[in-house]
C-alpha atoms as an extended CHARMM CRD file, in Angstrom:
* protein
*
        84  EXT
         1         1  UNK       CA              0.3470000000       -0.1620000000        0.0650000000  PROA      1               0.0000000000
         2         2  UNK       CA              1.5830000000        3.8360000000       -0.7760000000  PROA      2               0.0000000000
         3         3  UNK       CA              2.3280000000        6.1250000000        1.5650000000  PROA      3               0.0000000000
         4         4  UNK       CA             -1.3080000000        8.2490000000        0.1650000000  PROA      4               0.0000000000
         5         5  UNK       CA             -3.6060000000        5.7160000000        0.7200000000  PROA      5               0.0000000000
         6         6  UNK       CA             -1.8920000000        4.9390000000        3.8990000000  PROA      6               0.0000000000
         7         7  UNK       CA             -2.5430000000        8.5000000000        4.7020000000  PROA      7               0.0000000000
         8         8  UNK       CA             -6.2250000000        8.5730000000        2.7900000000  PROA      8               0.0000000000
         9         9  UNK       CA             -7.5860000000        5.1320000000        4.8860000000  PROA      9               0.0000000000
        10        10  UNK       CA             -5.9950000000        6.8730000000        8.0170000000  PROA      10              0.0000000000
        11        11  UNK       CA             -8.0240000000        9.7840000000        7.4010000000  PROA      11              0.0000000000
        12        12  UNK       CA            -11.0000000000        7.9710000000        6.4110000000  PROA      12              0.0000000000
        13        13  UNK       CA            -11.2120000000        5.8970000000        9.5180000000  PROA      13              0.0000000000
        14        14  UNK       CA            -10.5060000000        9.2370000000       11.3380000000  PROA      14              0.0000000000
        15        15  UNK       CA            -13.5960000000       11.1800000000        9.7710000000  PROA      15              0.0000000000
        16        16  UNK       CA            -16.0690000000        8.4480000000       10.4050000000  PROA      16              0.0000000000
        17        17  UNK       CA            -14.9170000000        7.8640000000       13.8240000000  PROA      17              0.0000000000
        18        18  UNK       CA            -15.7490000000       11.8070000000       14.5970000000  PROA      18              0.0000000000
        19        19  UNK       CA            -18.8760000000       12.8300000000       16.4130000000  PROA      19              0.0000000000
        20        20  UNK       CA            -19.3110000000       15.8810000000       14.6280000000  PROA      20              0.0000000000
        21        21  UNK       CA            -19.0510000000       17.9210000000       11.4580000000  PROA      21              0.0000000000
        22        22  UNK       CA            -15.2880000000       18.4490000000       10.2080000000  PROA      22              0.0000000000
        23        23  UNK       CA            -14.3680000000       21.1880000000        8.1330000000  PROA      23              0.0000000000
        24        24  UNK       CA            -11.2780000000       22.6090000000        6.5830000000  PROA      24              0.0000000000
        25        25  UNK       CA            -11.8740000000       26.1760000000        6.4500000000  PROA      25              0.0000000000
        26        26  UNK       CA             -9.1280000000       28.5820000000        4.2400000000  PROA      26              0.0000000000
        27        27  UNK       CA             -7.6290000000       31.6840000000        5.2430000000  PROA      27              0.0000000000
        28        28  UNK       CA            -10.5430000000       33.4460000000        2.9970000000  PROA      28              0.0000000000
        29        29  UNK       CA            -13.1130000000       31.4400000000        4.9750000000  PROA      29              0.0000000000
        30        30  UNK       CA            -13.8190000000       28.4040000000        2.5780000000  PROA      30              0.0000000000
        31        31  UNK       CA            -15.2040000000       25.6880000000        3.7300000000  PROA      31              0.0000000000
        32        32  UNK       CA            -15.4530000000       22.0940000000        2.7960000000  PROA      32              0.0000000000
        33        33  UNK       CA            -17.0750000000       19.7800000000        5.1010000000  PROA      33              0.0000000000
        34        34  UNK       CA            -14.6260000000       16.6330000000        5.3650000000  PROA      34              0.0000000000
        35        35  UNK       CA            -17.4090000000       14.6510000000        6.6030000000  PROA      35              0.0000000000
        36        36  UNK       CA            -20.1110000000       15.6720000000        4.0300000000  PROA      36              0.0000000000
        37        37  UNK       CA            -21.6800000000       13.1690000000        1.0730000000  PROA      37              0.0000000000
        38        38  UNK       CA            -20.0300000000       15.7850000000       -1.5680000000  PROA      38              0.0000000000
        39        39  UNK       CA            -16.4630000000       14.9090000000        0.0530000000  PROA      39              0.0000000000
        40        40  UNK       CA            -16.5400000000       11.6640000000        0.2370000000  PROA      40              0.0000000000
        41        41  UNK       CA            -17.7970000000       11.8360000000       -3.8080000000  PROA      41              0.0000000000
        42        42  UNK       CA            -14.5170000000       14.0380000000       -4.1880000000  PROA      42              0.0000000000
        43        43  UNK       CA            -12.9600000000       11.8250000000       -3.1820000000  PROA      43              0.0000000000
        44        44  UNK       CA            -10.9150000000       12.2350000000        0.7610000000  PROA      44              0.0000000000
        45        45  UNK       CA             -7.4180000000       11.4660000000       -1.4370000000  PROA      45              0.0000000000
        46        46  UNK       CA             -8.1690000000       15.2220000000       -3.5140000000  PROA      46              0.0000000000
        47        47  UNK       CA             -9.4420000000       16.7170000000       -0.1630000000  PROA      47              0.0000000000
        48        48  UNK       CA             -5.9600000000       15.7080000000        1.2490000000  PROA      48              0.0000000000
        49        49  UNK       CA             -3.9440000000       17.0630000000       -2.0750000000  PROA      49              0.0000000000
        50        50  UNK       CA             -5.7040000000       20.3290000000       -1.3940000000  PROA      50              0.0000000000
        51        51  UNK       CA             -4.8500000000       20.6680000000        2.2480000000  PROA      51              0.0000000000
        52        52  UNK       CA             -0.9200000000       19.8860000000        1.5250000000  PROA      52              0.0000000000
        53        53  UNK       CA             -0.9420000000       22.9820000000       -0.9970000000  PROA      53              0.0000000000
        54        54  UNK       CA             -3.3480000000       25.4940000000        0.5140000000  PROA      54              0.0000000000
        55        55  UNK       CA             -3.3330000000       27.3900000000        4.3980000000  PROA      55              0.0000000000
        56        56  UNK       CA             -5.9950000000       25.7660000000        5.3440000000  PROA      56              0.0000000000
        57        57  UNK       CA             -6.9340000000       24.4250000000        9.1490000000  PROA      57              0.0000000000
        58        58  UNK       CA             -9.1410000000       22.4250000000       10.5610000000  PROA      58              0.0000000000
        59        59  UNK       CA            -12.3000000000       23.3210000000       12.8740000000  PROA      59              0.0000000000
        60        60  UNK       CA            -14.5470000000       20.6390000000       14.8370000000  PROA      60              0.0000000000
        61        61  UNK       CA            -17.7450000000       20.8480000000       16.2400000000  PROA      61              0.0000000000
        62        62  UNK       CA            -16.6530000000       18.8680000000       18.8620000000  PROA      62              0.0000000000
        63        63  UNK       CA            -13.4860000000       19.7150000000       20.9470000000  PROA      63              0.0000000000
        64        64  UNK       CA            -12.7230000000       15.7830000000       21.3670000000  PROA      64              0.0000000000
        65        65  UNK       CA            -12.3450000000       15.3300000000       17.3390000000  PROA      65              0.0000000000
        66        66  UNK       CA            -10.3820000000       18.3570000000       17.4080000000  PROA      66              0.0000000000
        67        67  UNK       CA             -7.3520000000       17.1080000000       18.9680000000  PROA      67              0.0000000000
        68        68  UNK       CA             -7.1640000000       13.6670000000       16.8890000000  PROA      68              0.0000000000
        69        69  UNK       CA             -7.8020000000       15.9190000000       13.7810000000  PROA      69              0.0000000000
        70        70  UNK       CA             -5.2030000000       18.3530000000       14.9930000000  PROA      70              0.0000000000
        71        71  UNK       CA             -2.7050000000       15.5340000000       15.3520000000  PROA      71              0.0000000000
        72        72  UNK       CA             -3.5510000000       13.3220000000       12.0620000000  PROA      72              0.0000000000
        73        73  UNK       CA             -2.8900000000       17.1680000000       10.4430000000  PROA      73              0.0000000000
        74        74  UNK       CA              0.6560000000       17.6790000000       12.6100000000  PROA      74              0.0000000000
        75        75  UNK       CA              1.5140000000       14.2860000000       11.4620000000  PROA      75              0.0000000000
        76        76  UNK       CA              1.1590000000       14.1160000000        7.6220000000  PROA      76              0.0000000000
        77        77  UNK       CA              2.1280000000       18.1750000000        7.7650000000  PROA      77              0.0000000000
        78        78  UNK       CA             -1.0110000000       19.1160000000        6.3170000000  PROA      78              0.0000000000
        79        79  UNK       CA             -2.3920000000       22.8240000000        6.0050000000  PROA      79              0.0000000000
        80        80  UNK       CA             -1.3660000000       24.9370000000        8.5990000000  PROA      80              0.0000000000
        81        81  UNK       CA              0.4970000000       22.2990000000       10.3550000000  PROA      81              0.0000000000
        82        82  UNK       CA              2.6760000000       21.6510000000        7.3240000000  PROA      82              0.0000000000
        83        83  UNK       CA              5.8470000000       23.7770000000        8.9620000000  PROA      83              0.0000000000
        84        84  UNK       CA              5.2000000000       22.2420000000       12.6210000000  PROA      84              0.0000000000
């Protein structure tokens, strides 16, 4: 399994385990809800690729989801956590 596929699978499981809404938010305020049907159709791989190239942050409805998502983003150097 490629490294990218591993990240996508890990992200998919993380999103499925979240209790509330999880959104990627750009500096301009654009929002893409990561655990929506549209995101699933677009594809998590594409979503993560965008997160690698744009300055984005994660917003979670539930605090417990937020900590897990931030750890994921830092570990894989995504969004505003790319330089962490």
